[in-house]
PLY file of the C-alpha trace (Angstrom):
ply
format ascii 1.0
element vertex 454
property float x
property float y
property float z
element edge 453
property int vertex1
property int vertex2
end_header
33.84 -55.52 -13.71
31.09 -57.76 -15.11
28.32 -56.00 -17.01
24.75 -56.46 -15.68
22.75 -59.03 -17.58
19.90 -57.95 -19.83
17.22 -59.52 -17.56
18.67 -57.57 -14.61
18.55 -54.33 -16.57
14.95 -54.99 -17.59
14.07 -55.63 -13.96
15.71 -52.35 -12.90
14.01 -50.35 -15.66
10.65 -51.93 -14.86
10.86 -50.61 -11.32
11.84 -47.05 -12.14
9.45 -44.43 -10.59
8.45 -43.20 -14.02
7.11 -44.56 -17.29
9.84 -45.05 -19.93
8.92 -45.74 -23.54
10.50 -45.60 -26.95
8.42 -44.06 -29.72
8.82 -43.22 -33.40
8.02 -39.89 -35.09
4.39 -41.00 -35.51
4.07 -41.48 -31.73
3.88 -45.26 -32.13
4.98 -47.26 -29.10
8.09 -49.38 -29.76
8.95 -50.31 -26.16
7.68 -49.65 -22.65
9.09 -50.40 -19.18
5.76 -50.67 -17.35
2.40 -52.06 -18.44
-0.74 -53.41 -16.84
-0.18 -57.17 -16.34
-3.66 -57.80 -17.67
-2.76 -56.13 -20.97
-0.61 -58.26 -23.36
2.51 -56.33 -24.41
1.97 -57.37 -28.05
-1.38 -55.55 -28.07
0.19 -52.14 -27.42
3.49 -52.33 -29.31
3.16 -50.45 -32.58
0.05 -48.57 -31.41
-0.02 -44.76 -31.29
0.62 -43.64 -27.72
-1.08 -40.29 -28.24
-4.37 -42.12 -27.68
-3.39 -42.35 -24.02
-3.08 -38.54 -23.83
-6.14 -36.54 -22.74
-7.89 -34.93 -25.68
-7.35 -31.44 -24.18
-3.56 -31.97 -24.38
-3.23 -34.37 -27.32
-2.44 -31.77 -29.98
0.21 -30.15 -27.79
1.80 -33.59 -27.10
1.97 -34.45 -30.81
3.53 -31.05 -31.53
6.12 -31.67 -28.79
7.12 -35.01 -30.34
7.38 -33.56 -33.85
9.47 -30.61 -32.67
11.88 -32.89 -30.82
12.37 -35.13 -33.88
12.72 -32.08 -36.12
15.29 -30.27 -34.01
17.03 -33.23 -32.40
16.61 -31.55 -29.03
14.71 -32.79 -26.03
11.43 -31.17 -25.05
9.23 -31.15 -21.95
5.54 -30.61 -21.30
3.04 -31.52 -18.60
-0.08 -33.29 -19.84
-2.92 -35.41 -18.51
-2.53 -39.04 -19.60
-3.76 -42.58 -18.92
-0.41 -44.37 -18.74
-1.01 -46.59 -15.72
-3.92 -48.28 -14.05
-4.50 -45.29 -11.71
-6.55 -43.51 -14.38
-6.09 -39.98 -15.66
-3.05 -38.41 -14.04
-0.76 -35.47 -14.69
2.61 -36.44 -16.15
5.71 -34.47 -16.88
6.67 -35.82 -20.31
10.28 -35.55 -21.56
10.98 -36.41 -25.21
14.66 -37.25 -25.86
15.60 -38.06 -29.49
17.95 -41.10 -29.73
20.95 -40.42 -31.94
21.99 -43.12 -34.37
21.56 -44.46 -37.88
18.57 -46.32 -39.12
15.06 -45.99 -37.70
14.41 -42.68 -35.94
13.39 -43.13 -32.33
12.99 -41.12 -29.16
12.92 -41.94 -25.48
9.77 -40.70 -23.76
9.99 -40.41 -19.98
6.79 -39.71 -18.06
6.92 -38.93 -14.34
3.71 -38.61 -12.33
3.42 -34.95 -11.16
-0.23 -35.11 -10.05
0.52 -34.61 -6.34
2.93 -31.77 -7.09
0.39 -29.98 -9.29
-2.38 -30.51 -6.73
-0.11 -29.11 -4.00
0.73 -26.09 -6.18
-2.96 -25.57 -6.96
-3.80 -25.79 -3.25
-1.09 -23.23 -2.45
-2.32 -20.91 -5.21
-5.91 -21.24 -3.99
-4.78 -20.53 -0.43
-2.83 -17.49 -1.61
-5.85 -16.28 -3.58
-8.06 -16.64 -0.50
-5.45 -14.82 1.60
-5.24 -12.00 -0.96
-9.04 -11.74 -0.99
-9.09 -11.51 2.81
-6.32 -8.91 2.99
-7.90 -6.80 0.25
-11.17 -6.80 2.21
-9.45 -5.60 5.40
-9.98 -1.94 6.32
-6.25 -1.64 7.08
-3.64 -0.95 4.42
-0.90 -3.59 4.75
2.49 -2.66 3.31
5.66 -4.76 3.39
8.81 -2.64 3.31
12.55 -3.26 3.34
15.14 -1.80 5.69
14.99 1.56 3.90
11.21 1.75 4.04
10.82 0.95 0.34
7.50 -0.61 -0.65
7.73 -4.28 -1.66
4.13 -5.48 -1.33
0.74 -4.05 -0.45
-2.86 -5.24 -0.25
-4.20 -2.27 -2.19
-4.18 -1.63 -5.96
-0.92 0.21 -6.46
0.73 1.66 -9.59
3.99 -0.01 -10.60
6.01 3.14 -9.91
5.02 2.99 -6.24
6.99 -0.22 -5.68
10.47 0.71 -4.60
9.35 4.12 -3.34
9.61 4.84 0.38
6.52 4.93 2.58
8.00 8.13 4.02
7.10 9.93 0.77
3.41 9.07 1.19
3.16 10.96 4.48
2.53 14.72 4.62
5.81 16.71 4.84
5.27 17.57 8.51
4.89 13.85 9.40
7.78 12.34 7.43
10.37 12.66 10.19
8.02 10.75 12.50
7.88 7.86 9.99
11.68 7.82 9.61
12.18 7.73 13.37
9.67 4.88 13.75
11.43 2.81 11.06
14.85 3.43 12.60
13.53 2.48 16.03
11.95 -0.73 14.71
15.05 -1.96 12.91
17.16 -1.02 15.93
15.20 -3.58 17.94
12.57 -1.43 19.65
8.81 -1.56 19.28
7.60 1.90 18.28
4.21 2.99 19.54
1.39 3.55 17.05
1.55 6.98 15.45
-0.69 9.14 13.26
0.23 10.63 9.90
-1.63 12.61 7.29
-1.66 11.39 3.71
0.35 13.55 1.32
-2.28 12.72 -1.32
-5.60 13.71 0.28
-4.79 14.81 3.85
-6.67 11.94 5.49
-5.42 10.77 8.89
-3.97 7.26 9.29
-3.01 5.42 12.46
0.13 3.39 11.76
1.74 0.40 13.45
5.09 -1.12 12.48
5.90 -4.81 13.01
9.13 -6.68 12.26
8.88 -9.56 9.77
11.37 -12.42 9.28
14.25 -11.20 7.10
14.77 -12.44 3.55
18.37 -13.53 3.65
20.26 -10.58 5.05
17.54 -8.09 4.08
15.31 -6.87 6.96
11.58 -6.68 6.41
8.77 -4.85 8.20
4.99 -4.65 7.96
3.28 -1.27 8.18
-0.41 -1.52 9.17
-2.27 1.72 8.40
-5.91 2.38 9.31
-7.88 5.41 8.12
-9.03 7.10 11.34
-10.00 10.49 9.88
-13.63 10.29 11.00
-12.65 8.82 14.38
-10.16 11.59 15.09
-12.72 14.22 14.06
-15.29 12.58 16.33
-12.75 12.59 19.19
-12.09 16.29 18.61
-15.79 17.08 18.63
-16.23 14.99 21.79
-13.50 16.97 23.53
-15.15 20.23 22.44
-18.53 19.07 23.73
-16.98 18.00 27.04
-15.30 21.41 27.35
-18.62 23.13 26.56
-20.42 20.99 29.13
-17.84 21.84 31.79
-18.14 25.52 30.91
-21.94 25.35 31.04
-21.85 23.60 34.41
-19.42 26.21 35.73
-21.59 29.08 34.51
-24.68 27.40 35.96
-22.98 27.04 39.34
-21.76 30.64 39.29
-25.21 31.81 38.26
-26.87 30.00 41.12
-24.30 31.39 43.55
-24.58 34.95 42.20
-28.38 34.78 42.12
-28.61 33.52 45.68
-26.27 36.19 47.04
-27.98 38.93 45.02
-31.44 37.86 46.22
-30.45 38.14 49.87
-28.49 41.32 49.28
-31.40 42.88 47.39
-33.70 42.28 50.36
-31.23 44.14 52.60
-30.97 47.03 50.13
-34.75 47.28 49.87
-35.04 47.58 53.65
-32.19 50.13 53.77
-33.73 52.21 50.99
-37.13 52.21 52.68
-35.70 53.38 56.01
-33.57 56.00 54.26
-36.59 57.39 52.39
-38.52 57.70 55.63
-35.57 59.49 57.29
-35.29 61.96 54.40
-39.01 62.73 54.61
-38.75 63.31 58.34
-35.93 65.86 58.17
-37.06 67.58 54.99
-34.94 68.94 52.13
-33.87 72.00 54.16
-31.98 69.92 56.69
-28.15 70.06 56.31
-27.96 66.24 56.33
-30.47 65.84 53.48
-27.84 66.21 50.78
-25.62 63.59 52.42
-28.56 61.20 52.70
-29.30 61.78 48.99
-25.77 60.64 48.18
-26.32 57.51 50.29
-29.60 56.93 48.45
-27.82 57.12 45.10
-25.25 54.59 46.29
-27.96 52.22 47.42
-29.74 52.57 44.07
-26.50 51.78 42.23
-26.02 48.76 44.48
-29.60 47.74 43.71
-28.87 48.00 39.98
-25.86 45.73 40.50
-28.01 43.17 42.31
-30.56 43.30 39.48
-27.76 42.45 37.07
-26.71 39.59 39.31
-30.30 38.33 39.46
-30.50 38.51 35.69
-27.29 36.49 35.41
-28.59 34.02 37.96
-31.93 33.73 36.11
-33.88 34.94 39.15
-35.69 37.70 37.23
-39.10 36.85 35.71
-38.96 35.72 32.08
-41.75 37.28 29.97
-41.43 36.13 26.33
-43.46 37.81 23.57
-43.75 37.36 19.83
-41.58 40.18 18.45
-39.79 41.16 15.26
-36.16 41.53 16.34
-35.65 44.16 13.64
-38.13 46.52 15.34
-36.47 46.03 18.73
-33.00 46.76 17.30
-34.28 49.78 15.38
-35.86 51.23 18.53
-32.80 50.52 20.67
-30.43 52.03 18.10
-31.77 55.54 18.75
-30.88 55.25 22.45
-27.54 53.60 21.69
-26.45 56.44 19.42
-26.91 58.90 22.28
-24.64 56.80 24.52
-21.79 56.69 21.99
-19.18 59.44 21.58
-19.05 61.31 18.28
-15.86 59.46 17.33
-17.69 56.12 17.16
-20.28 55.46 14.47
-23.14 52.98 14.80
-24.13 51.13 11.62
-27.36 49.13 11.69
-28.38 46.53 9.08
-31.89 45.21 9.73
-31.98 42.85 6.76
-34.85 42.33 4.34
-36.70 39.38 5.90
-38.85 39.57 9.06
-37.08 38.22 12.13
-39.86 36.89 14.32
-38.85 35.32 17.64
-40.37 34.51 21.04
-38.30 36.54 23.49
-38.37 38.89 26.45
-38.00 42.37 24.87
-36.51 43.94 27.99
-33.93 41.16 28.31
-32.93 41.46 24.66
-32.60 45.24 24.98
-30.25 44.60 27.90
-28.26 42.13 25.73
-27.92 44.64 22.90
-26.97 47.46 25.28
-24.34 45.35 27.05
-22.79 44.18 23.77
-22.62 47.70 22.38
-21.19 49.13 25.61
-18.51 46.45 25.54
-17.79 47.29 21.91
-17.60 51.01 22.77
-15.11 50.38 25.57
-12.92 48.28 23.25
-12.48 51.18 20.79
-9.78 53.75 21.41
-10.34 56.95 19.45
-12.31 56.67 16.24
-14.11 53.46 15.37
-17.22 51.68 14.24
-19.84 49.43 15.81
-21.98 47.30 13.51
-25.31 45.76 14.47
-27.03 43.38 12.04
-30.12 41.18 12.08
-30.15 38.09 9.87
-33.11 35.72 9.35
-32.48 32.49 7.43
-34.75 29.42 7.33
-36.26 29.98 10.75
-32.98 30.92 12.49
-32.53 34.52 13.61
-29.07 35.95 14.33
-28.14 39.17 16.10
-24.60 40.19 15.17
-22.64 42.93 16.98
-19.11 43.71 15.81
-16.55 46.44 16.33
-13.09 47.40 15.09
-11.56 47.69 18.56
-8.23 46.29 19.73
-9.48 42.70 20.08
-8.72 40.04 22.70
-6.17 37.31 23.17
-7.40 33.68 23.19
-6.84 33.54 26.97
-9.08 36.56 27.54
-11.67 35.35 25.02
-12.01 32.07 26.93
-13.10 33.95 30.09
-15.33 36.74 28.77
-18.56 35.22 30.11
-17.25 34.66 33.63
-18.98 36.94 36.17
-16.79 39.72 37.57
-14.06 39.04 35.01
-12.96 42.29 33.39
-9.91 43.75 31.72
-10.98 47.32 32.52
-9.40 49.50 35.15
-10.67 49.35 38.72
-13.93 51.28 39.02
-14.67 51.19 35.27
-16.47 47.87 34.97
-18.27 45.26 37.06
-17.43 42.28 34.83
-21.11 41.37 34.58
-22.03 42.73 31.14
-21.26 39.63 29.08
-22.22 37.32 31.94
-25.72 38.79 31.77
-25.71 38.36 27.98
-24.76 34.72 28.47
-27.55 34.19 31.01
-30.22 35.83 28.84
-29.21 33.86 25.73
-29.15 30.61 27.72
-32.61 31.34 29.12
-33.90 31.85 25.58
-32.27 28.53 24.54
-30.14 30.39 22.06
-26.52 30.07 21.02
-23.78 32.58 21.84
-20.56 32.74 19.81
-17.63 35.10 20.35
-14.71 35.67 18.02
-11.83 38.09 18.39
-8.12 38.54 17.75
-5.71 41.18 19.01
0 1
1 2
2 3
3 4
4 5
5 6
6 7
7 8
8 9
9 10
10 11
11 12
12 13
13 14
14 15
15 16
16 17
17 18
18 19
19 20
20 21
21 22
22 23
23 24
24 25
25 26
26 27
27 28
28 29
29 30
30 31
31 32
32 33
33 34
34 35
35 36
36 37
37 38
38 39
39 40
40 41
41 42
42 43
43 44
44 45
45 46
46 47
47 48
48 49
49 50
50 51
51 52
52 53
53 54
54 55
55 56
56 57
57 58
58 59
59 60
60 61
61 62
62 63
63 64
64 65
65 66
66 67
67 68
68 69
69 70
70 71
71 72
72 73
73 74
74 75
75 76
76 77
77 78
78 79
79 80
80 81
81 82
82 83
83 84
84 85
85 86
86 87
87 88
88 89
89 90
90 91
91 92
92 93
93 94
94 95
95 96
96 97
97 98
98 99
99 100
100 101
101 102
102 103
103 104
104 105
105 106
106 107
107 108
108 109
109 110
110 111
111 112
112 113
113 114
114 115
115 116
116 117
117 118
118 119
119 120
120 121
121 122
122 123
123 124
124 125
125 126
126 127
127 128
128 129
129 130
130 131
131 132
132 133
133 134
134 135
135 136
136 137
137 138
138 139
139 140
140 141
141 142
142 143
143 144
144 145
145 146
146 147
147 148
148 149
149 150
150 151
151 152
152 153
153 154
154 155
155 156
156 157
157 158
158 159
159 160
160 161
161 162
162 163
163 164
164 165
165 166
166 167
167 168
168 169
169 170
170 171
171 172
172 173
173 174
174 175
175 176
176 177
177 178
178 179
179 180
180 181
181 182
182 183
183 184
184 185
185 186
186 187
187 188
188 189
189 190
190 191
191 192
192 193
193 194
194 195
195 196
196 197
197 198
198 199
199 200
200 201
201 202
202 203
203 204
204 205
205 206
206 207
207 208
208 209
209 210
210 211
211 212
212 213
213 214
214 215
215 216
216 217
217 218
218 219
219 220
220 221
221 222
222 223
223 224
224 225
225 226
226 227
227 228
228 229
229 230
230 231
231 232
232 233
233 234
234 235
235 236
236 237
237 238
238 239
239 240
240 241
241 242
242 243
243 244
244 245
245 246
246 247
247 248
248 249
249 250
250 251
251 252
252 253
253 254
254 255
255 256
256 257
257 258
258 259
259 260
260 261
261 262
262 263
263 264
264 265
265 266
266 267
267 268
268 269
269 270
270 271
271 272
272 273
273 274
274 275
275 276
276 277
277 278
278 279
279 280
280 281
281 282
282 283
283 284
284 285
285 286
286 287
287 288
288 289
289 290
290 291
291 292
292 293
293 294
294 295
295 296
296 297
297 298
298 299
299 300
300 301
301 302
302 303
303 304
304 305
305 306
306 307
307 308
308 309
309 310
310 311
311 312
312 313
313 314
314 315
315 316
316 317
317 318
318 319
319 320
320 321
321 322
322 323
323 324
324 325
325 326
326 327
327 328
328 329
329 330
330 331
331 332
332 333
333 334
334 335
335 336
336 337
337 338
338 339
339 340
340 341
341 342
342 343
343 344
344 345
345 346
346 347
347 348
348 349
349 350
350 351
351 352
352 353
353 354
354 355
355 356
356 357
357 358
358 359
359 360
360 361
361 362
362 363
363 364
364 365
365 366
366 367
367 368
368 369
369 370
370 371
371 372
372 373
373 374
374 375
375 376
376 377
377 378
378 379
379 380
380 381
381 382
382 383
383 384
384 385
385 386
386 387
387 388
388 389
389 390
390 391
391 392
392 393
393 394
394 395
395 396
396 397
397 398
398 399
399 400
400 401
401 402
402 403
403 404
404 405
405 406
406 407
407 408
408 409
409 410
410 411
411 412
412 413
413 414
414 415
415 416
416 417
417 418
418 419
419 420
420 421
421 422
422 423
423 424
424 425
425 426
426 427
427 428
428 429
429 430
430 431
431 432
432 433
433 434
434 435
435 436
436 437
437 438
438 439
439 440
440 441
441 442
442 443
443 444
444 445
445 446
446 447
447 448
448 449
449 450
450 451
451 452
452 453
């Protein structure tokens, strides 16, 4: 086979996609494959090539050349240089010492890497912008493998967290839920969003799992977690308020119904009592039927008392507020209350140190205190204690009645203010005591709280 001629080789070398030169240890140019046609070759041969290297990289280039000549090994570095007519460009420079006797020389190959470096810089800038965006997101983004181990996250994370399972970051009672969601996802399903509590601080997170493209044979998933602690608490409070509103509407409706019935019934009782009184006067106390009529009169009066309670519950009784010290009212009522209690039940009264001024109907509040204490008395079997306390704090006055009776179940506690609801035996309670308390407190724009456990 015939060897290529020297002119053909020069033509091939001249058209290589990179700059090829031969230099000596002092960086002087001995030969070059490409040069600006306007520049005579004789003017650059023998001149130091490091003058074509940007001043920011010149020292590093000279050190690269010296190291390659000193060790006899090739070296590589990327520098900015003015090697062609395009101006300052980035070049990947390879220095290859040429073995042989005589003058020491090295082949310097320079390939233009400007576009590659600009592409890398653009990718790095894009990644930096993406990281900045993901860090600013309210969601925690976590990339995990098929075992749930953490590979990446958009939050500052200690090194020891990488490789740990996201299951471990959930509260113990929620970890099985996370495992099931991961298994479902990698089995091909799309698990619904689920809540977990953080094992670290107990905050509530709503989590969604999404499949990502696998890396080779390794499955990948993205866990998107949003802190919904305040939202869940707001939802809970909203549900409580809705339940309170429904309860208030129910009590209002029952009150209107009870008040309307009691009003009409009270008119009938008044007429009956008037006619009965006239009949008793006509026959006189010596008449054999007088005693029977007296019994009827007592029944009518008890029925009238019941209707008065219904009217109180239905807010049909006049409301006459006065400026009173609740301590004085409780102190006066306590003397009467002690006479209604059996000897086995003690009444302890704590009036507090600060005045407890309120605008209230004294008669209505006495009825409230009496009803609460009667209820407490009926809850105690055998020996026990009833405590009544008045507390005044920053303009808010509290009347507290407590007992050490048997207590109530949650189901019973939820119904204690319903009219005619009672747990007492037939004939031992009307079921209106706490309903009246509820009506009086509502009329005074107060707040009523009950707490009990069996």
